[in-house]
N, C-alpha and C positions, 0 to 999 in steps of 0.2 A: 701557619701552624705546624710545626714538626710532630708528626704521628709517632707515638710510642713504638717500642718494638714489641714483637708479639701481637696479643689480641688488640684489636680494634676497639677503643671504647666508646660507647654510644648513649646518647640522649634522645628519647622519644618524646617531642611534644604533641600532646594530643594521641596518647598512646592507645585509649579506648575506642577511637573512631575506626573506620574501615581503613584508612592509610596506616594508621598507627598498629593496628591488628595484623594488617598484611605484613608489616615491617617485622613484627615480632616473630610471626610465624617463620620467616626466612631467617631469622636470627636464631631461633630455636632451635632450626635445623643443623645448625653449624656451632654449637655451643663453644668450642674449643678457639674458634675465630673471633669471637666478638665478646665485651663484657659490657652489660648496661649500667649505667651510671645513675642516670634519673630517668623517671616516667611522671607524665603529668594527664591529668583528665580534667573535665569542666564539672561534672557533678555525679559521674560512675563509680562511686566509693566501693562497691562489690568487685566490679570487673577490674577496677585500678588493683586491689587488694589481691586478686587472683594472680594478675599480671606480677606484682611484688613477690608472692609465694614462688612463681616458677623462674623469674629473673634476677630477684635478689640486689636490686638497686641500693646506692647508698640514700638518694633522695625519691620520695613520690610526694607530688604537689596536686591537692585538687583545687580547681579555680575558684569555688564557690566558697567563701569563708565561712559560712554558717555550717559546712560540713566537716570541719576540721575535728571536731571531736570524734565524729563518726570513723573518719579516716585512721586517727589516732589509736581507735579502740580496734579498728581492723587490723592494723599492722603490730599489734601487740605482740611482741616476741620474735619478731621479723629481722629485728636490728636495722631495718630500714626507718630512716627519720622521714617524720610526716611534717607536712606544711600545708598552707593554703592561703588563697588570695592571689591578687595580681602582682604584688611585688615577690611573692614566692616562686609564681611563673617564670618571672625574669631571672631570679636566682637559679633557677632549673636550666635556663638557657647559658647562664654564664658558669655553669659547671664545666670542670675541666675534662671536655670529652672530645674526641677527635672530630667525630661525625655526630651531627643533630639532623634529625627528621623533624622539619618545621611542618607540623600535620594540624596544628590547631586552625579550626576553621573561623573565617572572618577577621575583622579588624584586631580582636583581641590577640591574634598571634603575631603582630608587629613588633610589640615591645619584647616579648621573649626571644624571638628570632633576632632582632637586633642586637640582644644579648650575646648571644652566640657568634653575630657576623663579628661584634668588635672584638672579639677575642682571637680571631682569626681561623675559625673552626671551617670545616667542610660542610657546607649547609645543603642538605637535600630539601629543595624547596618545594612543597606541595601546597603551601598557603598561598592563595592568589593575591591575596590584599596587600602583602607586603609590596609587590609591584605596582598593583592597581591603585592603590591609595597613596603609596608614597614610592614611586619608581625611579625618580631622579635622585631623591635623597636615599633612598635605599641603598643604589647602587653606587652613589659616593661614599657611603659607609663600607661597603664592599671593597672597594679599591683602596680607603685608607688603610684598613685593615689587613689587607693581605688575604682575605678568605676566600674560598673556593665556593661557588654558585654551581649546584648541580641540580638542573632542572628535573622535576620527578614527575609533573602531570605528563601523561601519555604521550600527548601531542608536542611538548617543548622536549621531552626526553628524545622523542623520535626524531625531531629537527637536531638535537645535541649530537645524536648518533652519526648524521648523513650530512651536515652542513661542514662545507671547507671554510671554516672560522676565518683563516689566514688570507681568503680569497674571495672576501664578499662583492667584489667588483664582480665576480663571475656568475653570481646569482642573477636569475632573471624573476623568480617569484618563490618565496616560502609558502605554502600552500598547506592550512591547518584543516583536518578532516573533522566532520561532526556527524553523529549517528542522526542526528535529526530528532531524537528524543521519541518520548509516546505520541507526540501528537503530530508527526510529521504527516501523516495523510488525511489528518482530521480537517473537518470543517471549521470555519470561524464560530459556527453556532457551536458545533460540539465543543469546541475551547472555550466556549464563554460560559458552559455549563459544567466544565471539568473540575472535579472534586480532587482533593488532596492526596486522596487514595490512586487515583489515575495518574495523576502528576508524577507520583515518586514509583511508579511501576516502568522502569527504566528497561527498554528491551534488550539491553545488551551488558549494562555496568551494574555491579551491585555497590551503590553509594550512599552516603547519608542523606537524610530528607533535605536538607537545605541545596545541597548541591544538585540532588535528583530535580528538584522544581528549577533551579538555573537550568538544568538541561534541557527541560522541558520547554522552557520560554527562549532558549537559546542564549540568553543573558551569559550562561557559563562558558560560550564560546566567544561571547563579546569579551568576557574578561580575559580570556587565554589569548585573544587577537592584542588587547593592551599589554599582556605580559610578553608575548612575542615581539612587540614594538622595542621592548627595553633591553630583553634578553639578546634578540639578534637584531642589531642597528643597521638594518637594510632600507628604513624609511617605509611609511606606512604605505605608500604606492605600490611597494613591492611584498604586501602580505595579503593574502587571499584567504577565503573559507569555501570548501566546497561541502557538501553532505554525502557522507558514504556509511549507507544502513548498516551494513555487515560489521562495522568497526575492526577490520582486519588490518587496513592500511591506516596507521595511526597519524602519520603527517608526511609531507614530501617537500623536497627542495627541487625546484626547476632551474638548470643553468642556461646560459646564454648559447651554449653550443647546442641546445636541443635535449641534452639527457635529463632524465628527471630519477632522482634517487628517494627512494621511499623505504621507510621501515615498517614491517610487516610484524604481527604477533597477534595469539589469542587475547580478547579482551579481559585481561587480567593484570591488576595493578601491580602485582609481584613481579612481573618481567621490568618495567620501568624502575620501580622500586631497588631491585636488585641490581640495575646497573649503576645505580649511584651508591647503594651499601659497600659494591665489591670495588668501585671505581679506584685506580684506572683499569684493574681486571674485572672479565666478568665471572659471575657465579652461577653455579646451577640453581632452578626453580621447579618447583611442582607444577607450574603453570601448563595445560594441555598445549601439545605439539601441533602445529597447524598441519591441517591435512587439505592442500588446495585443491586435490582432485575432488575432495568430498565436498568441499564448499562450493566449487564449480564457477561461481559467479559473482564478480564484485561490481557493484553498479555505484554511479554517482549522479547527482543532480546540483543545480544551483539552489541556495538557500532561497525561500520564500519570505521576503523582508516585509510584506504586507502582513502575514501571519505571525511573524516573529519579528517584529520592530526592536527588539531589544540589541538584535547584532547591529542596526543601523544607528541605534543611539551609541553603542560603545565606539564604535568608527568616528561618529562624530565628537565624542568627547575627546577623543586623541587629537581631532582636529584643532578643537577648541586647546587643548593642552592644560597647563598650569593646575589649577584644582578639580576642574571638570570630572576626571574620572573618580577622585576621591569623592565627589559628591553623588556620581552616579552609583558607586559600590555601596554607600552608606544607605542612601534610599532604597536600593533594591534590598538590603539585607532586612529592613523595617517591612517591606512590601512582602517579602518572601514569608517571612513570620507571620504577617497579618494573615496571608491566604492561607498558612497551614492551620492557623487558630480558626480559620472559617469566617473571620471578619470583612474579607473582600473575595471578589472573584479571581479567577486565574487571569482573565487579561487585564485585569485593573493593576496588576503588577506592574507590567511596562508602562501602564499610562500614568501609574503614581511617578515611577521614576522620572518619566519624560516630564510631567508637571514640577517635580523637585527642581530638575536641570534648569527650568524655563524660571521658576521662582527665584531661584539663586545665581541668576545669570551674572551679575556683578562679581559676586564671590567667587566664581567659578574661574574667571581670568586672573587671579590673584595666584603667584607662586608661592607655596608655602616653602620657608627655609629651613625650618626645625620641625622635630617631632611635635612639639606641643602645637605648633599650628596647623599640621595635620590633623592632630586629635580633635582640635578646636573645629575643623572645617567637617571632620566627619560627624562629630555630634551634633552641629548646626543643621547637616543634610539630613540626618537621623529625626531631629526634632520637626524639620519642615516635613518629611514623608509621613511621619505620625500624625501631624494635623491633617495631610490630605486624606490618610487611611480613615481616619473619624470622620470626616465628612461623608466619604464614600459609603461606611458603615452605619450612618446615622439613618 
């Protein structure tokens, strides 16, 4: 997609979430450089309306159709068109913007992001599910449309910065770092009794509740492993995960000659977002600068797969291939929601996902060939997980 001369036009899908707010914080610091075309939120009408008043997009979409009236009233006099519902989210992705932040959490972000892909936009990909649930299909669409995929997760963005993509045969390993989450040093008994409040209290990153719980189970790192498999085609055997509690090194690439290249930075999502927002140039951010002398020590340890089986399950789903990662992701979303609603315990999250993968074993080996197949598998995985949750909660 040929970018317009002058200001870069921008759409932010999921603008009221942590990724969306960080993106708009950067845009707001350089208003002469960017023009916001569309903003979307799930249910946060007041936050979305406030963003509209600041950035004056042409379109604002609320995901929940029941909130259309509230949004329309909140936007009265702004000149911004209000819309609501899943189809309106897709239309937001289809708006003619040069650059799109794909920041909607969960499988709900897949269709709007695909709409942006299909018109050849630059996609800042923060939505894991596009690659976890629909990796092969999604990347085929990227190639067909000539879209540009810019990894935005701090880990994948780090790899993107240090990987010699033209010489993958020289790569020995791609190493994703994990903070270890809030339960890195907890016992299994303590994890069994963990509350949602404890699980979302991440020691390094400020994230939404769902992603924070995924970080606590290490499922987030498992999903990132699946993403890396699709983004950086070196093969599963050359992908590794190491726990790095300080969250200063965001990922590393080890080369066959013994060199290891790492990207370091403060644990602030505005750094990787800025790399995609300004790409191919870099832009200034207000993120704290590293003081390595003050940090003094960087430590590493292997992940404990007995305490955090989600990471092992993610790798196994890649080994199965086909629809297994789609089932893993759908079941996990249901299990995390149930935990946040206090219907199941913390350790029941991974157990529910494992049982869902086992129960849907035959379907897991089927390769979805179109978007409707992916949504159908996702729906069936969620239904299966919900039945398992009800048994635990009974």
